[in-house]
N, C-alpha and C positions, 0 to 999 in steps of 0.2 A: 295422626299420621302425616298431615301436612306440615306440622311443626317439625317432625323428625326429618322429613324431606328437605325442609328449609335449612335445618342445621347441617345436613350432609352437603347441601349446595354451598352454604357459607364456608364450610370446612374445605371444600374443593377449591373455592375461589382463593381462600387464604393460602392453601398449599401451592396453587399455581403462582400466586403473587410472590411468595417466598422463594419458590424455585427460580422464577424469573430474576428476582432481585439478586440471588446468589449465583446466577449463571456466570456472571463475570466476577472473578475473585482475584484481586491483585495479590501478588506474592511480595516477599520482602524486597526492598531496594538493594541492589548490588552497588556497593561503593567502589567506583573506579577512579584511578588517578590520571589526570590529563598528562599525556606523554611530554608535553613541553613545559607547562608552568607548575605541574604537580598539584593542581587544585583537586580536592576530592569532589567527585560528581556522582549523583545518584541515578543509576540505571534502573528503570522500572522493570519488574518481572510480573508474570501472570501465573496464577494457579489454575484457572479455568476461564473459559469464555465461549461465546457463540456469535452467530451472525444475525440474531433477531434484530429487525429494524435496520439492517444494513442497506446501503445504497451502492450500486455498481455502475461503472462507466465502461464504454467500449475500449478504452485504452488499458483496461485491466485494473484501474484503481478502485479500491473499496473503502468506504467509510462505514464503520460499524461501532455503535455506541458501547457494545459489550465485548468488543474485540479490538481494543486500541492498537494503533500502529506503534511498534517498538523499532525505531530506525537502527540500521546496522551502521551506517556512516553518520557520525554526529559531529557537533561543533562545540568547542569549549566556550562558555559564556564569558570567561575571564580573559583569555588571550586570543580567542578566535581560531585555535588550532583545529584542523579537521583530522579525525582519526576513526578507525574501525573499533567500535565499542568493545567487541569481544577480545581484542588484542591488547587493550589497556590493562594495566596492573590492577588486580583486585585487592582492595584494602580490607573489606569486610562486608557486613550486611546490616541493614537497619529495617525495623518494622515496628508498627504501633504496639505490638505485644512485648517488645523488648523494653525492660524498665530503664536500663542505662545504655546510652548510646553516645559515641564520640562524634557522630556526624549528623546531629539533628538539623543543622542549618545547611547541609550540603545541597547545592542546587542541582537541578537536572541538566543534562546537556541540551543544547539547542539543535533543532533540525536544520540541515543545510538548505541553502537557497539553490535555485537553478544554477546560478553562477558558480556556486561552490561545487556542485556535482560536475560541471564542465571543467572546472579547475582540476579536480581529482583525476579526471580522464586524461589529463596531460601528464600525469605521473607515470614513471617507468615501472615495470614489473607488476602491473595489475593482473590478478588471476582472471580467468574467464568469468567466474561468478561475480567478482567485484565490478568488472567492466559492464556486464549486463545489468547489474543492480544500479550502478551510477547512471547509465544511459537511460534506463527506464524511469528512474526517479527524476532525471532532468526533463524527460518528456512529460511526466505527470505535472511537474511544476510549471512547464510551459502551458499546459492546458488548464491549470487551476483557475486563472482569471475568467475563463469562459464557461465553466461548468454550470453555473446557475444563470447564465445569460440567454435570453430568448433570441433565437435566430442569430447566433454569433457569426462574425466574419472570420473565417479560417485564414490566418496569415502567419507563417513561420519566418523567422529571420534566417539568414544564411547559416548561422552557427547552429540553430535548431534543426534545420533541414539536414545539415551535415551529421548531427547526432542521430537523427532518425534513420538516415541511410546506413550509418555504421551499425546501429542496433539491428536493423533488418538483415544485414549481412551475416551477423553472428547467430541468428536464430535458426534452429533446426526445423525444417519443414516436415520432417518425419514425425515430430512430436505434435499431436493435435493442438495443444494449448499454445505452443510457440508458433504454429502455423496460423492460428487465428490472430495472434499478436502481430505477426508479420503482415497479414492481410489488412489489419487495421492501420498499420503504419502506411501501407500503400494508399489506403483510402484517404487518410488525412493529408497525404502528399499530393493527392489528386490523381493518382495512378489507378484509376477505377478498373480498367481491364485486368491489370495484374492482381488486384484485390479479388475480383470475382473468379478469376482462374484458380487462385489458391483455395478459395472457399467451395469450389465445385467438387473438390475431392471429398470422399465420404468421411463422416465422423461417426464413430461407433457409440459414443456416449450421448444421451439425449441433451445434457447440459451444453456440450460443445455444439451440437447440431442447432440448438435454438439460438445460441449466441452468434454462430456463424450466419444463420439465416437473417438475423437482425442486421448484422453489419453488411451483409450482401445487399439487402434491400436499400440501405443508405447509399451504398456505392452505385446501385442501379439508378438511384434518384439524383446522383451527382452531388451528394452532400459530403463535405469534407470534415466538418468540425466534430469534436468529440460529443458523444450523446450518452445520456443516462439510459440504462437498460434495466429490465426486470427479468431475471432468469428463473423466477419461481414458476 
């Protein structure tokens, strides 16, 4: 009986291990053409993923080993062109299960830097979605150097403060998630009263309520820097 139970336990462990291992499944790479130099670039795709082992920060950034980030705005490693990946010409697909492939050596596009995001924001004709994306990514990039620093000193440059104020202006306070983001911007800019005032409004979802409570506590303590949170 004990031997049978042990076998069932081992089978369950193996099943869980296999399930976890396959929880993230990459899809075939989509080969895109750089709009400027015409270099073939491999855009990663995903068949499935999850947030097991993910880390979350108050500015909304998430790092998840089984849910990798697929940037919308990318940079060509050959000529440095910045472009929106879904707007680039699709040449085909490649995957390990394809026997013959014309793009085996095609590199992936590079992620933009903070300066790249700010540069794109000076472009004319950006949609609201693109502007919000670029401004939030520039903010994340500004916070990246201090994410793993103990007791970091919060200090934004004038350009970074300008970006944060512009992002706050385009966020919709009626949307709970955007209201939290706007409150976090105020906290990181040292506008603690404005932060607490936004977070005093009710949140219907428990997830939003807990994140809002975490950020509000930081604001009440006069803490400006980005912080890692646990929303579980």
